[in-house]
NUMARVEX-418054 format. One record per atom (N, C-alpha, C): residue number from 1; residue in one letter; atom name; z, x, y. Coordinates in steps of 0.1 Angstrom, whole numbers, always signed. Atoms other than C-alpha are relative to their C-alpha. Example, Ala and Ser with C-alpha at 12.3 -4.5 7.8 and 13.67 -1.06 7.14 Angstrom:
BEGIN
<node><seq>1</seq><type>A</type><atom>N</atom><w>+0</w><u>+9</u><v>-12</v></node>
<node><seq>1</seq><type>A</type><atom>CA</atom><w>+78</w><u>+123</u><v>-45</v></node>
<node><seq>1</seq><type>A</type><atom>C</atom><w>+0</w><u>+9</u><v>+12</v></node>
<node><seq>2</seq><type>S</type><atom>N</atom><w>+0</w><u>-9</u><v>-11</v></node>
<node><seq>2</seq><type>S</type><atom>CA</atom><w>+71</w><u>+137</u><v>-11</v></node>
<node><seq>2</seq><type>S</type><atom>C</atom><w>+8</w><u>-8</u><v>+11</v></node>
This chain:
BEGIN
<node><seq>1</seq><type>X</type><atom>N</atom><w>+13</w><u>-5</u><v>-4</v></node>
<node><seq>1</seq><type>X</type><atom>CA</atom><w>+57</w><u>+141</u><v>-90</v></node>
<node><seq>1</seq><type>X</type><atom>C</atom><w>+2</w><u>+15</u><v>+2</v></node>
<node><seq>2</seq><type>X</type><atom>N</atom><w>-1</w><u>-14</u><v>-1</v></node>
<node><seq>2</seq><type>X</type><atom>CA</atom><w>+53</w><u>+178</u><v>-94</v></node>
<node><seq>2</seq><type>X</type><atom>C</atom><w>-14</w><u>+6</u><v>+1</v></node>
<node><seq>3</seq><type>X</type><atom>N</atom><w>+13</w><u>-7</u><v>-2</v></node>
<node><seq>3</seq><type>X</type><atom>CA</atom><w>+24</w><u>+200</u><v>-82</v></node>
<node><seq>3</seq><type>X</type><atom>C</atom><w>+2</w><u>+15</u><v>-1</v></node>
<node><seq>4</seq><type>X</type><atom>N</atom><w>-1</w><u>-14</u><v>+1</v></node>
<node><seq>4</seq><type>X</type><atom>CA</atom><w>+21</w><u>+236</u><v>-93</v></node>
<node><seq>4</seq><type>X</type><atom>C</atom><w>-13</w><u>+6</u><v>+2</v></node>
<node><seq>5</seq><type>X</type><atom>N</atom><w>+12</w><u>-7</u><v>-3</v></node>
<node><seq>5</seq><type>X</type><atom>CA</atom><w>-5</w><u>+259</u><v>-79</v></node>
<node><seq>5</seq><type>X</type><atom>C</atom><w>+3</w><u>+15</u><v>+2</v></node>
<node><seq>6</seq><type>X</type><atom>N</atom><w>-3</w><u>-14</u><v>-1</v></node>
<node><seq>6</seq><type>X</type><atom>CA</atom><w>-6</w><u>+297</u><v>-81</v></node>
<node><seq>6</seq><type>X</type><atom>C</atom><w>-13</w><u>+8</u><v>+5</v></node>
<node><seq>7</seq><type>X</type><atom>N</atom><w>+11</w><u>-9</u><v>-4</v></node>
<node><seq>7</seq><type>X</type><atom>CA</atom><w>-27</w><u>+324</u><v>-64</v></node>
<node><seq>7</seq><type>X</type><atom>C</atom><w>+5</w><u>+13</u><v>+4</v></node>
<node><seq>8</seq><type>X</type><atom>N</atom><w>-4</w><u>-14</u><v>-3</v></node>
<node><seq>8</seq><type>X</type><atom>CA</atom><w>-25</w><u>+362</u><v>-60</v></node>
<node><seq>8</seq><type>X</type><atom>C</atom><w>-7</w><u>+6</u><v>+11</v></node>
<node><seq>9</seq><type>X</type><atom>N</atom><w>+8</w><u>-6</u><v>-10</v></node>
<node><seq>9</seq><type>X</type><atom>CA</atom><w>-53</w><u>+373</u><v>-38</v></node>
<node><seq>9</seq><type>X</type><atom>C</atom><w>-3</w><u>-10</u><v>+11</v></node>
<node><seq>10</seq><type>X</type><atom>N</atom><w>+3</w><u>+9</u><v>-11</v></node>
<node><seq>10</seq><type>X</type><atom>CA</atom><w>-65</w><u>+359</u><v>-5</v></node>
<node><seq>10</seq><type>X</type><atom>C</atom><w>-10</w><u>-11</u><v>-4</v></node>
<node><seq>11</seq><type>X</type><atom>N</atom><w>+10</w><u>+10</u><v>+5</v></node>
<node><seq>11</seq><type>X</type><atom>CA</atom><w>-95</w><u>+342</u><v>-22</v></node>
<node><seq>11</seq><type>X</type><atom>C</atom><w>+6</w><u>-10</u><v>-9</v></node>
<node><seq>12</seq><type>X</type><atom>N</atom><w>-7</w><u>+9</u><v>+9</v></node>
<node><seq>12</seq><type>X</type><atom>CA</atom><w>-73</w><u>+329</u><v>-49</v></node>
<node><seq>12</seq><type>X</type><atom>C</atom><w>+10</w><u>-10</u><v>+7</v></node>
<node><seq>13</seq><type>X</type><atom>N</atom><w>-9</w><u>+8</u><v>-8</v></node>
<node><seq>13</seq><type>X</type><atom>CA</atom><w>-49</w><u>+316</u><v>-23</v></node>
<node><seq>13</seq><type>X</type><atom>C</atom><w>-7</w><u>-11</u><v>+7</v></node>
<node><seq>14</seq><type>X</type><atom>N</atom><w>+9</w><u>+10</u><v>-6</v></node>
<node><seq>14</seq><type>X</type><atom>CA</atom><w>-77</w><u>+298</u><v>-5</v></node>
<node><seq>14</seq><type>X</type><atom>C</atom><w>-3</w><u>-11</u><v>-10</v></node>
<node><seq>15</seq><type>X</type><atom>N</atom><w>+3</w><u>+9</u><v>+11</v></node>
<node><seq>15</seq><type>X</type><atom>CA</atom><w>-87</w><u>+282</u><v>-38</v></node>
<node><seq>15</seq><type>X</type><atom>C</atom><w>+12</w><u>-8</u><v>-4</v></node>
<node><seq>16</seq><type>X</type><atom>N</atom><w>-12</w><u>+7</u><v>+4</v></node>
<node><seq>16</seq><type>X</type><atom>CA</atom><w>-51</w><u>+274</u><v>-46</v></node>
<node><seq>16</seq><type>X</type><atom>C</atom><w>+4</w><u>-11</u><v>+10</v></node>
<node><seq>17</seq><type>X</type><atom>N</atom><w>-3</w><u>+10</u><v>-11</v></node>
<node><seq>17</seq><type>X</type><atom>CA</atom><w>-46</w><u>+257</u><v>-12</v></node>
<node><seq>17</seq><type>X</type><atom>C</atom><w>-9</w><u>-12</u><v>-1</v></node>
<node><seq>18</seq><type>X</type><atom>N</atom><w>+9</w><u>+11</u><v>+2</v></node>
<node><seq>18</seq><type>X</type><atom>CA</atom><w>-77</w><u>+236</u><v>-18</v></node>
<node><seq>18</seq><type>X</type><atom>C</atom><w>+4</w><u>-8</u><v>-12</v></node>
<node><seq>19</seq><type>X</type><atom>N</atom><w>-4</w><u>+7</u><v>+12</v></node>
<node><seq>19</seq><type>X</type><atom>CA</atom><w>-65</w><u>+227</u><v>-53</v></node>
<node><seq>19</seq><type>X</type><atom>C</atom><w>+13</w><u>-8</u><v>+3</v></node>
<node><seq>20</seq><type>X</type><atom>N</atom><w>-13</w><u>+7</u><v>-3</v></node>
<node><seq>20</seq><type>X</type><atom>CA</atom><w>-30</w><u>+218</u><v>-39</v></node>
<node><seq>20</seq><type>X</type><atom>C</atom><w>-3</w><u>-12</u><v>+8</v></node>
<node><seq>21</seq><type>X</type><atom>N</atom><w>+3</w><u>+12</u><v>-9</v></node>
<node><seq>21</seq><type>X</type><atom>CA</atom><w>-45</w><u>+195</u><v>-12</v></node>
<node><seq>21</seq><type>X</type><atom>C</atom><w>-6</w><u>-11</u><v>-9</v></node>
<node><seq>22</seq><type>X</type><atom>N</atom><w>+6</w><u>+10</u><v>+9</v></node>
<node><seq>22</seq><type>X</type><atom>CA</atom><w>-66</w><u>+178</u><v>-39</v></node>
<node><seq>22</seq><type>X</type><atom>C</atom><w>+10</w><u>-7</u><v>-9</v></node>
<node><seq>23</seq><type>X</type><atom>N</atom><w>-11</w><u>+5</u><v>+9</v></node>
<node><seq>23</seq><type>X</type><atom>CA</atom><w>-36</w><u>+174</u><v>-63</v></node>
<node><seq>23</seq><type>X</type><atom>C</atom><w>+9</w><u>-9</u><v>+8</v></node>
<node><seq>24</seq><type>X</type><atom>N</atom><w>-9</w><u>+8</u><v>-8</v></node>
<node><seq>24</seq><type>X</type><atom>CA</atom><w>-14</w><u>+160</u><v>-35</v></node>
<node><seq>24</seq><type>X</type><atom>C</atom><w>-6</w><u>-13</u><v>+3</v></node>
<node><seq>25</seq><type>X</type><atom>N</atom><w>+7</w><u>+12</u><v>-2</v></node>
<node><seq>25</seq><type>X</type><atom>CA</atom><w>-40</w><u>+135</u><v>-26</v></node>
<node><seq>25</seq><type>X</type><atom>C</atom><w>-1</w><u>-9</u><v>-12</v></node>
<node><seq>26</seq><type>X</type><atom>N</atom><w>+2</w><u>+8</u><v>+12</v></node>
<node><seq>26</seq><type>X</type><atom>CA</atom><w>-46</w><u>+125</u><v>-62</v></node>
<node><seq>26</seq><type>X</type><atom>C</atom><w>+13</w><u>-6</u><v>-4</v></node>
<node><seq>27</seq><type>X</type><atom>N</atom><w>-13</w><u>+5</u><v>+3</v></node>
<node><seq>27</seq><type>X</type><atom>CA</atom><w>-9</w><u>+121</u><v>-68</v></node>
<node><seq>27</seq><type>X</type><atom>C</atom><w>+5</w><u>-11</u><v>+9</v></node>
<node><seq>28</seq><type>X</type><atom>N</atom><w>-4</w><u>+10</u><v>-10</v></node>
<node><seq>28</seq><type>X</type><atom>CA</atom><w>-5</w><u>+99</u><v>-37</v></node>
<node><seq>28</seq><type>X</type><atom>C</atom><w>+13</w><u>+3</u><v>+7</v></node>
<node><seq>29</seq><type>X</type><atom>N</atom><w>-13</w><u>-4</u><v>-6</v></node>
<node><seq>29</seq><type>X</type><atom>CA</atom><w>+24</w><u>+119</u><v>-24</v></node>
<node><seq>29</seq><type>X</type><atom>C</atom><w>+1</w><u>-3</u><v>+15</v></node>
<node><seq>30</seq><type>X</type><atom>N</atom><w>+0</w><u>+3</u><v>-14</v></node>
<node><seq>30</seq><type>X</type><atom>CA</atom><w>+15</w><u>+116</u><v>+13</v></node>
<node><seq>30</seq><type>X</type><atom>C</atom><w>+1</w><u>-15</u><v>+2</v></node>
<node><seq>31</seq><type>X</type><atom>N</atom><w>+0</w><u>+14</u><v>-1</v></node>
<node><seq>31</seq><type>X</type><atom>CA</atom><w>+8</w><u>+79</u><v>+9</v></node>
<node><seq>31</seq><type>X</type><atom>C</atom><w>+14</w><u>-6</u><v>-3</v></node>
<node><seq>32</seq><type>X</type><atom>N</atom><w>-13</w><u>+4</u><v>+4</v></node>
<node><seq>32</seq><type>X</type><atom>CA</atom><w>+41</w><u>+74</u><v>-8</v></node>
<node><seq>32</seq><type>X</type><atom>C</atom><w>+10</w><u>+3</u><v>+11</v></node>
<node><seq>33</seq><type>X</type><atom>N</atom><w>-9</w><u>-5</u><v>-10</v></node>
<node><seq>33</seq><type>X</type><atom>CA</atom><w>+59</w><u>+94</u><v>+19</v></node>
<node><seq>33</seq><type>X</type><atom>C</atom><w>-1</w><u>-9</u><v>+12</v></node>
<node><seq>34</seq><type>X</type><atom>N</atom><w>+2</w><u>+9</u><v>-12</v></node>
<node><seq>34</seq><type>X</type><atom>CA</atom><w>+44</w><u>+73</u><v>+47</v></node>
<node><seq>34</seq><type>X</type><atom>C</atom><w>+5</w><u>-14</u><v>-3</v></node>
<node><seq>35</seq><type>X</type><atom>N</atom><w>-5</w><u>+14</u><v>+3</v></node>
<node><seq>35</seq><type>X</type><atom>CA</atom><w>+53</w><u>+41</u><v>+29</v></node>
<node><seq>35</seq><type>X</type><atom>C</atom><w>+15</w><u>+0</u><v>+1</v></node>
<node><seq>36</seq><type>X</type><atom>N</atom><w>-15</w><u>+0</u><v>-1</v></node>
<node><seq>36</seq><type>X</type><atom>CA</atom><w>+90</w><u>+52</u><v>+28</v></node>
<node><seq>36</seq><type>X</type><atom>C</atom><w>+5</w><u>+6</u><v>+12</v></node>
<node><seq>37</seq><type>X</type><atom>N</atom><w>-5</w><u>-6</u><v>-12</v></node>
<node><seq>37</seq><type>X</type><atom>CA</atom><w>+92</w><u>+66</u><v>+63</v></node>
<node><seq>37</seq><type>X</type><atom>C</atom><w>+10</w><u>-9</u><v>+7</v></node>
<node><seq>38</seq><type>X</type><atom>N</atom><w>-10</w><u>+9</u><v>-6</v></node>
<node><seq>38</seq><type>X</type><atom>CA</atom><w>+110</w><u>+35</u><v>+75</v></node>
<node><seq>38</seq><type>X</type><atom>C</atom><w>+2</w><u>-12</u><v>-9</v></node>
<node><seq>39</seq><type>X</type><atom>N</atom><w>-3</w><u>+12</u><v>+8</v></node>
<node><seq>39</seq><type>X</type><atom>CA</atom><w>+126</w><u>+4</u><v>+60</v></node>
<node><seq>39</seq><type>X</type><atom>C</atom><w>-7</w><u>-12</u><v>+5</v></node>
<node><seq>40</seq><type>X</type><atom>N</atom><w>+7</w><u>+13</u><v>-4</v></node>
<node><seq>40</seq><type>X</type><atom>CA</atom><w>+106</w><u>-28</u><v>+60</v></node>
<node><seq>40</seq><type>X</type><atom>C</atom><w>+7</w><u>-11</u><v>-7</v></node>
<node><seq>41</seq><type>X</type><atom>N</atom><w>-7</w><u>+11</u><v>+6</v></node>
<node><seq>41</seq><type>X</type><atom>CA</atom><w>+125</w><u>-60</u><v>+54</v></node>
<node><seq>41</seq><type>X</type><atom>C</atom><w>-9</w><u>-8</u><v>-10</v></node>
<node><seq>42</seq><type>X</type><atom>N</atom><w>+8</w><u>+8</u><v>+10</v></node>
<node><seq>42</seq><type>X</type><atom>CA</atom><w>+113</w><u>-81</u><v>+24</v></node>
<node><seq>42</seq><type>X</type><atom>C</atom><w>-8</w><u>-11</u><v>+7</v></node>
<node><seq>43</seq><type>X</type><atom>N</atom><w>+7</w><u>+11</u><v>-7</v></node>
<node><seq>43</seq><type>X</type><atom>CA</atom><w>+103</w><u>-110</u><v>+47</v></node>
<node><seq>43</seq><type>X</type><atom>C</atom><w>-12</w><u>+6</u><v>+7</v></node>
<node><seq>44</seq><type>X</type><atom>N</atom><w>+11</w><u>-6</u><v>-8</v></node>
<node><seq>44</seq><type>X</type><atom>CA</atom><w>+81</w><u>-86</u><v>+68</v></node>
<node><seq>44</seq><type>X</type><atom>C</atom><w>-10</w><u>+5</u><v>-10</v></node>
<node><seq>45</seq><type>X</type><atom>N</atom><w>+9</w><u>-4</u><v>+10</v></node>
<node><seq>45</seq><type>X</type><atom>CA</atom><w>+66</w><u>-72</u><v>+36</v></node>
<node><seq>45</seq><type>X</type><atom>C</atom><w>-9</w><u>-11</u><v>-4</v></node>
<node><seq>46</seq><type>X</type><atom>N</atom><w>+8</w><u>+12</u><v>+4</v></node>
<node><seq>46</seq><type>X</type><atom>CA</atom><w>+55</w><u>-107</u><v>+25</v></node>
<node><seq>46</seq><type>X</type><atom>C</atom><w>-9</w><u>-4</u><v>+11</v></node>
<node><seq>47</seq><type>X</type><atom>N</atom><w>+9</w><u>+3</u><v>-11</v></node>
<node><seq>47</seq><type>X</type><atom>CA</atom><w>+41</w><u>-113</u><v>+60</v></node>
<node><seq>47</seq><type>X</type><atom>C</atom><w>-12</w><u>+9</u><v>+1</v></node>
<node><seq>48</seq><type>X</type><atom>N</atom><w>+11</w><u>-10</u><v>+0</v></node>
<node><seq>48</seq><type>X</type><atom>CA</atom><w>+21</w><u>-81</u><v>+60</v></node>
<node><seq>48</seq><type>X</type><atom>C</atom><w>-9</w><u>-2</u><v>-12</v></node>
<node><seq>49</seq><type>X</type><atom>N</atom><w>+9</w><u>+3</u><v>+12</v></node>
<node><seq>49</seq><type>X</type><atom>CA</atom><w>+8</w><u>-89</u><v>+25</v></node>
<node><seq>49</seq><type>X</type><atom>C</atom><w>-9</w><u>-12</u><v>+2</v></node>
<node><seq>50</seq><type>X</type><atom>N</atom><w>+8</w><u>+12</u><v>-3</v></node>
<node><seq>50</seq><type>X</type><atom>CA</atom><w>-3</w><u>-123</u><v>+37</v></node>
<node><seq>50</seq><type>X</type><atom>C</atom><w>-11</w><u>+3</u><v>+10</v></node>
<node><seq>51</seq><type>X</type><atom>N</atom><w>+9</w><u>-4</u><v>-10</v></node>
<node><seq>51</seq><type>X</type><atom>CA</atom><w>-20</w><u>-108</u><v>+67</v></node>
<node><seq>51</seq><type>X</type><atom>C</atom><w>-12</w><u>+8</u><v>-6</v></node>
<node><seq>52</seq><type>X</type><atom>N</atom><w>+10</w><u>-8</u><v>+6</v></node>
<node><seq>52</seq><type>X</type><atom>CA</atom><w>-38</w><u>-83</u><v>+46</v></node>
<node><seq>52</seq><type>X</type><atom>C</atom><w>-9</w><u>-8</u><v>-9</v></node>
<node><seq>53</seq><type>X</type><atom>N</atom><w>+8</w><u>+9</u><v>+8</v></node>
<node><seq>53</seq><type>X</type><atom>CA</atom><w>-50</w><u>-110</u><v>+22</v></node>
<node><seq>53</seq><type>X</type><atom>C</atom><w>-10</w><u>-8</u><v>+8</v></node>
<node><seq>54</seq><type>X</type><atom>N</atom><w>+9</w><u>+8</u><v>-9</v></node>
<node><seq>54</seq><type>X</type><atom>CA</atom><w>-64</w><u>-130</u><v>+51</v></node>
<node><seq>54</seq><type>X</type><atom>C</atom><w>-12</w><u>+10</u><v>+4</v></node>
<node><seq>55</seq><type>X</type><atom>N</atom><w>+11</w><u>-9</u><v>-5</v></node>
<node><seq>55</seq><type>X</type><atom>CA</atom><w>-83</w><u>-99</u><v>+64</v></node>
<node><seq>55</seq><type>X</type><atom>C</atom><w>-10</w><u>+3</u><v>-12</v></node>
<node><seq>56</seq><type>X</type><atom>N</atom><w>+9</w><u>-3</u><v>+11</v></node>
<node><seq>56</seq><type>X</type><atom>CA</atom><w>-96</w><u>-91</u><v>+29</v></node>
<node><seq>56</seq><type>X</type><atom>C</atom><w>-9</w><u>-12</u><v>-3</v></node>
<node><seq>57</seq><type>X</type><atom>N</atom><w>+8</w><u>+12</u><v>+3</v></node>
<node><seq>57</seq><type>X</type><atom>CA</atom><w>-108</w><u>-127</u><v>+24</v></node>
<node><seq>57</seq><type>X</type><atom>C</atom><w>-11</w><u>-1</u><v>+11</v></node>
<node><seq>58</seq><type>X</type><atom>N</atom><w>+10</w><u>+1</u><v>-11</v></node>
<node><seq>58</seq><type>X</type><atom>CA</atom><w>-126</w><u>-127</u><v>+58</v></node>
<node><seq>58</seq><type>X</type><atom>C</atom><w>-11</w><u>+10</u><v>-2</v></node>
<node><seq>59</seq><type>X</type><atom>N</atom><w>+9</w><u>-10</u><v>+2</v></node>
<node><seq>59</seq><type>X</type><atom>CA</atom><w>-142</w><u>-94</u><v>+50</v></node>
<node><seq>59</seq><type>X</type><atom>C</atom><w>-9</w><u>-3</u><v>-11</v></node>
<node><seq>60</seq><type>X</type><atom>N</atom><w>+8</w><u>+4</u><v>+12</v></node>
<node><seq>60</seq><type>X</type><atom>CA</atom><w>-154</w><u>-106</u><v>+16</v></node>
<node><seq>60</seq><type>X</type><atom>C</atom><w>-10</w><u>-11</u><v>+4</v></node>
<node><seq>61</seq><type>X</type><atom>N</atom><w>+9</w><u>+11</u><v>-4</v></node>
<node><seq>61</seq><type>X</type><atom>CA</atom><w>-168</w><u>-138</u><v>+32</v></node>
<node><seq>61</seq><type>X</type><atom>C</atom><w>-12</w><u>+6</u><v>+9</v></node>
<node><seq>62</seq><type>X</type><atom>N</atom><w>+10</w><u>-6</u><v>-9</v></node>
<node><seq>62</seq><type>X</type><atom>CA</atom><w>-186</w><u>-117</u><v>+59</v></node>
<node><seq>62</seq><type>X</type><atom>C</atom><w>-10</w><u>+8</u><v>-8</v></node>
<node><seq>63</seq><type>X</type><atom>N</atom><w>+9</w><u>-8</u><v>+8</v></node>
<node><seq>63</seq><type>X</type><atom>CA</atom><w>-201</w><u>-93</u><v>+33</v></node>
<node><seq>63</seq><type>X</type><atom>C</atom><w>-9</w><u>-9</u><v>-9</v></node>
<node><seq>64</seq><type>X</type><atom>N</atom><w>+8</w><u>+9</u><v>+8</v></node>
<node><seq>64</seq><type>X</type><atom>CA</atom><w>-212</w><u>-122</u><v>+11</v></node>
<node><seq>64</seq><type>X</type><atom>C</atom><w>-11</w><u>-7</u><v>+9</v></node>
<node><seq>65</seq><type>X</type><atom>N</atom><w>+10</w><u>+7</u><v>-9</v></node>
<node><seq>65</seq><type>X</type><atom>CA</atom><w>-229</w><u>-139</u><v>+41</v></node>
<node><seq>65</seq><type>X</type><atom>C</atom><w>-11</w><u>+10</u><v>+4</v></node>
<node><seq>66</seq><type>X</type><atom>N</atom><w>+10</w><u>-10</u><v>-3</v></node>
<node><seq>66</seq><type>X</type><atom>CA</atom><w>-246</w><u>-106</u><v>+51</v></node>
<node><seq>66</seq><type>X</type><atom>C</atom><w>-9</w><u>+3</u><v>-11</v></node>
<node><seq>67</seq><type>X</type><atom>N</atom><w>+9</w><u>-3</u><v>+12</v></node>
<node><seq>67</seq><type>X</type><atom>CA</atom><w>-259</w><u>-100</u><v>+16</v></node>
<node><seq>67</seq><type>X</type><atom>C</atom><w>-10</w><u>-11</u><v>-2</v></node>
<node><seq>68</seq><type>X</type><atom>N</atom><w>+10</w><u>+11</u><v>+1</v></node>
<node><seq>68</seq><type>X</type><atom>CA</atom><w>-275</w><u>-135</u><v>+17</v></node>
<node><seq>68</seq><type>X</type><atom>C</atom><w>-11</w><u>+2</u><v>+10</v></node>
<node><seq>69</seq><type>X</type><atom>N</atom><w>+10</w><u>-2</u><v>-11</v></node>
<node><seq>69</seq><type>X</type><atom>CA</atom><w>-292</w><u>-127</u><v>+50</v></node>
<node><seq>69</seq><type>X</type><atom>C</atom><w>-10</w><u>+11</u><v>-3</v></node>
<node><seq>70</seq><type>X</type><atom>N</atom><w>+9</w><u>-12</u><v>+1</v></node>
<node><seq>70</seq><type>X</type><atom>CA</atom><w>-306</w><u>-94</u><v>+39</v></node>
<node><seq>70</seq><type>X</type><atom>C</atom><w>-7</w><u>+1</u><v>-14</v></node>
<node><seq>71</seq><type>X</type><atom>N</atom><w>+8</w><u>-1</u><v>+13</v></node>
<node><seq>71</seq><type>X</type><atom>CA</atom><w>-323</w><u>-104</u><v>+6</v></node>
<node><seq>71</seq><type>X</type><atom>C</atom><w>-14</w><u>+3</u><v>+3</v></node>
<node><seq>72</seq><type>X</type><atom>N</atom><w>+14</w><u>-4</u><v>-2</v></node>
<node><seq>72</seq><type>X</type><atom>CA</atom><w>-357</w><u>-89</u><v>+2</v></node>
<node><seq>72</seq><type>X</type><atom>C</atom><w>-9</w><u>-9</u><v>-8</v></node>
<node><seq>73</seq><type>X</type><atom>N</atom><w>+10</w><u>+7</u><v>+7</v></node>
<node><seq>73</seq><type>X</type><atom>CA</atom><w>-388</w><u>-107</u><v>-7</v></node>
<node><seq>73</seq><type>X</type><atom>C</atom><w>-11</w><u>+9</u><v>-5</v></node>
<node><seq>74</seq><type>X</type><atom>N</atom><w>+10</w><u>-9</u><v>+5</v></node>
<node><seq>74</seq><type>X</type><atom>CA</atom><w>-412</w><u>-89</u><v>-30</v></node>
<node><seq>74</seq><type>X</type><atom>C</atom><w>-14</w><u>-6</u><v>+0</v></node>
């Protein structure tokens, strides 16, 4: 992952900083850095993945239920 941004004047520097932030976010550099901040055991990764799947399933059920309740009659 390499991000190159250049700017000469103050205005160009502001634009370059804005572009840098956008590129860093697009590349996922900060997200990757946070993911690697500490070691997570494989068993814990599996447990966290399972917990996230349960949360996602509950959210999808709730959203489906809410969409049924909010149907409009023409």
